[in-house]
C-alpha positions as CSV (number, residue, x, y, z in Angstrom):
1,M,2.8,-63.8,-11.4
2,S,1.7,-66.1,-8.8
3,S,-1.8,-67.4,-8.5
4,A,-2.1,-65.8,-5.1
5,L,-1.4,-62.4,-6.6
6,I,-3.8,-62.9,-9.4
7,A,-6.5,-64.0,-6.8
8,L,-5.8,-61.0,-4.7
9,I,-6.1,-58.6,-7.8
10,A,-9.3,-60.4,-8.8
11,A,-10.6,-60.1,-5.3
12,V,-9.8,-56.4,-5.1
13,F,-11.6,-55.8,-8.5
14,G,-14.5,-57.9,-7.3
15,V,-14.9,-56.1,-4.0
16,T,-14.4,-52.7,-5.7
17,G,-17.0,-53.6,-8.3
18,T,-19.4,-54.8,-5.6
19,L,-18.9,-51.6,-3.7
20,L,-19.2,-49.3,-6.7
21,A,-22.2,-51.1,-8.3
22,P,-24.8,-49.4,-6.0
23,V,-23.2,-46.0,-6.5
24,L,-23.0,-46.4,-10.3
25,S,-26.5,-47.8,-10.4
26,Q,-27.8,-44.9,-8.3
27,R,-26.1,-42.4,-10.6
28,S,-27.5,-44.1,-13.6
29,Q,-31.0,-44.2,-12.1
30,A,-30.7,-40.5,-11.1
31,K,-29.8,-39.6,-14.7
32,A,-32.7,-41.6,-16.0
33,L,-35.1,-39.9,-13.5
34,A,-33.7,-36.4,-14.4
35,A,-34.1,-37.2,-18.1
36,D,-37.7,-38.4,-17.5
37,F,-38.4,-35.3,-15.4
38,D,-37.1,-33.1,-18.2
39,R,-39.4,-34.9,-20.7
40,Q,-42.4,-34.5,-18.4
41,Q,-41.6,-30.8,-17.9
42,R,-41.3,-30.2,-21.7
43,A,-44.5,-32.1,-22.3
44,A,-46.3,-30.1,-19.6
45,Q,-44.9,-26.8,-21.0
46,G,-46.0,-27.8,-24.5
47,A,-49.5,-28.7,-23.2
48,W,-49.7,-25.4,-21.3
49,Q,-48.7,-23.4,-24.3
50,R,-51.2,-25.2,-26.6
51,E,-53.9,-24.6,-24.0
52,R,-53.0,-21.0,-23.6
53,F,-52.9,-20.5,-27.4
54,Q,-56.4,-22.2,-27.7
55,M,-57.8,-20.0,-24.9
56,E,-56.4,-16.8,-26.6
57,F,-57.7,-18.0,-29.9
58,E,-61.2,-18.6,-28.5
59,K,-61.2,-15.3,-26.8
60,R,-60.1,-13.5,-29.9
61,R,-62.7,-15.4,-32.0
62,A,-65.5,-14.6,-29.6
63,C,-64.4,-10.9,-29.5
64,Y,-64.4,-10.8,-33.3
65,I,-67.8,-12.3,-33.5
66,A,-69.2,-9.8,-31.0
67,A,-67.5,-6.8,-32.7
68,N,-68.7,-8.0,-36.1
69,A,-72.3,-8.4,-34.9
70,A,-72.3,-5.1,-33.0
71,M,-70.9,-3.2,-35.9
72,S,-73.4,-4.7,-38.3
73,R,-76.3,-4.0,-36.0
74,Y,-75.1,-0.4,-35.5
75,R,-74.9,0.1,-39.3
76,V,-78.3,-1.4,-39.8
77,Q,-79.8,0.8,-37.1
78,L,-78.2,3.9,-38.6
79,M,-79.7,3.0,-42.0
80,I,-83.1,2.5,-40.5
81,Y,-82.8,5.7,-38.5
82,L,-81.6,7.6,-41.6
83,W,-84.7,6.5,-43.5
84,R,-86.9,7.5,-40.5
85,V,-85.3,10.9,-40.5
86,R,-86.0,11.3,-44.2
87,R,-89.7,10.3,-43.7
88,E,-89.8,12.4,-40.5
89,E,-90.8,9.4,-38.5
90,V,-88.2,9.6,-35.7
91,D,-89.7,8.8,-32.3
92,D,-88.3,7.9,-28.9
93,A,-88.4,4.2,-29.7
94,A,-86.2,4.8,-32.8
95,K,-83.8,6.9,-30.8
96,Q,-83.5,4.2,-28.1
97,E,-82.9,1.5,-30.7
98,L,-80.1,3.5,-32.3
99,E,-78.5,4.4,-29.0
100,A,-78.7,0.8,-27.8
101,A,-76.9,-0.4,-31.0
102,R,-74.4,2.4,-30.7
103,H,-73.6,1.5,-27.0
104,A,-73.4,-2.2,-27.8
105,H,-70.9,-1.3,-30.6
106,H,-68.8,0.8,-28.2
107,A,-68.6,-2.0,-25.7
108,A,-67.7,-4.6,-28.3
109,F,-65.1,-2.2,-29.9
110,A,-63.6,-1.6,-26.4
111,E,-63.1,-5.3,-25.9
112,A,-61.7,-5.8,-29.4
113,Q,-59.1,-3.1,-28.7
114,M,-57.6,-5.4,-26.0
115,V,-57.4,-8.6,-28.0
116,A,-57.4,-7.8,-31.8
117,S,-54.4,-8.2,-33.9
118,D,-52.9,-5.0,-35.3
119,A,-54.2,-5.7,-38.8
120,V,-57.8,-6.2,-37.5
121,L,-57.5,-3.3,-35.1
122,D,-56.6,-0.9,-38.0
123,H,-59.8,-1.9,-39.7
124,L,-61.8,-1.6,-36.5
125,D,-60.5,1.8,-35.8
126,Q,-61.3,3.1,-39.3
127,L,-64.8,1.6,-39.2
128,A,-65.5,3.0,-35.7
129,I,-64.5,6.4,-37.0
130,A,-66.7,6.0,-40.1
131,L,-69.7,5.0,-38.0
132,G,-69.2,8.0,-35.7
133,I,-69.1,10.2,-38.8
134,A,-72.3,8.6,-40.2
135,Y,-74.0,9.0,-36.8
136,G,-73.0,12.7,-36.6
137,R,-74.2,13.4,-40.1
138,T,-77.5,11.6,-39.5
139,K,-78.1,13.5,-36.3
140,D,-77.2,16.8,-38.0
141,L,-79.7,16.0,-40.8
142,E,-82.3,15.1,-38.3
143,E,-81.8,18.4,-36.5
144,G,-82.2,20.3,-39.8
145,H,-78.6,21.6,-40.2
146,P,-76.8,19.1,-42.3
147,G,-73.1,19.8,-43.0
148,P,-71.1,19.1,-46.0
149,E,-71.8,15.6,-47.4
150,G,-74.7,15.5,-45.0
151,S,-77.7,15.0,-47.4
152,F,-79.7,11.8,-47.2
153,E,-78.1,10.5,-50.4
154,E,-74.6,11.3,-49.3
155,I,-75.0,9.6,-45.9
156,E,-76.6,6.6,-47.6
157,A,-73.7,6.4,-50.0
158,Y,-71.3,6.7,-47.1
159,L,-72.9,3.8,-45.4
160,G,-72.6,1.8,-48.6
161,W,-68.9,2.6,-48.6
162,F,-68.8,1.5,-45.0
163,W,-70.3,-1.8,-46.0
164,R,-67.4,-2.5,-48.5
165,R,-64.9,-1.6,-45.8
166,W,-66.7,-3.8,-43.3
167,Q,-66.2,-6.7,-45.7
168,E,-62.5,-6.0,-45.7
169,M,-62.4,-6.0,-41.9
170,R,-64.3,-9.3,-41.8
171,R,-61.7,-10.7,-44.2
172,A,-58.9,-9.5,-41.9
173,M,-60.6,-11.1,-39.0
174,R,-60.9,-14.4,-40.8
175,D,-57.3,-14.3,-41.9
176,D,-56.2,-13.6,-38.3
177,L,-58.2,-16.6,-37.1
178,G,-56.7,-18.8,-39.9
179,A,-60.1,-19.3,-41.6
180,R,-59.8,-20.7,-45.1
181,D,-61.6,-18.8,-47.9
182,T,-63.7,-21.6,-49.4
183,H,-66.4,-19.5,-50.9
184,G,-64.3,-17.1,-53.0
185,Q,-65.1,-14.1,-50.9
């Protein structure tokens, strides 16, 4: 091969390389930008999912706190009311206190039905029914026509049973929220 041919081949490769360099550089840069964009998208998606999980967790936690407090208050007011019925000391203020606790429980329960896990909702449903039964029995006793299992002692025992079931519900709520049992409850 002659040196002129070698120079021509070298010149063709040189010119081709010079012409292709910007194209190859641009493709390489486009791939790098696309990869960077994908990383940013995945990071943003992960952040959004973490934020959404945290918001849902906080909403469920607040709901469980409200349901727990409302249920406890309703049970306490039922106990107080039951004792007032026994001592024949029921007045309008006692009725209003009981109804306020009952309505607060219904509102908290309605919200919990929308966000509670199935396991917690099973407990909430059972306890809401139990509170309704205790309320009905207490009102029947107050009106002087108690039904089966409607004596003061039976209603009081039923509310004691409710207390044990309420502790199970509370444990289910803690489990759902991932709370660790550090006190052996």
